[in-house]
C-alpha angles and dihedrals in degrees: 000000000000090000095056116094119222111230117220118242119254111293094236099045111160120212118199118205095199138349111290093015117130115262118262119208117222110222117246091234089059091048091049091047090050090049091050090047091050090049091050091048090050093046094048090046093048096042094083089046091051090047091048091047090050091049090047091051090049091049090047091051090048091048090048091051091046090050091051090049090049090050090050091050091046091051090049091050091048090051091048091048090051091052092048090048091051091048090048091051091049091049091049090049092051090046091052090049091050093047090051091049091049091049091049093048091048091054091047091049092051089050091050090049091051091051092049092046091049090049092051092048091047091050091050092050091049092050092047091050092050099041102047093179124116095224092047089047091054092048091049091049092052091046091049092050091049092047093047091049092046092045092049092049091047091046091052091049091046092049093058094047099037095047088067103032119020109008135222094300092072090047090051090050090050091051090049090052090048091050090050090051091049091048089050089050089048091050089049089050090051091051092048091046091049092052094046 
């Protein structure tokens, strides 16, 4: 409305007071003054609306900017969440791999212990069969018990260290070497028993 111009009435507008009355001409100065007055009334009436519209536009621009900033922050948070989720998934995958490796090493260590225990029992049986003496049997039993206890303690200590550093393969190799040494000792015992 504020952009529309008010056109002045015709300069020679005649106003009739009653039918049949002679025409009265309204002076142009009065018409111009009325037009100015009407414009002023319109401007003063529309000024608060213009101010309100301007404030509303400013608030809308501020809200638009705040919305854009919120969207940027939301996108940044979504990106950060995606990165954290990916890192969590990678960590879970590594954890699963480590748990599988620990389980595999535990099984291999149990197997190596069983082999060593069987070898010790076999050695004890061989020595008992060769010796045949009660005192030697008692000595061999004590020795076997000490070796089993020592071997079990060493195996437990090795398990903790080798799970992190070397793995069950080294433990298995150590047990194989120990078995070979025990067999050599057994063979030496057989030779000495055969010569006695």
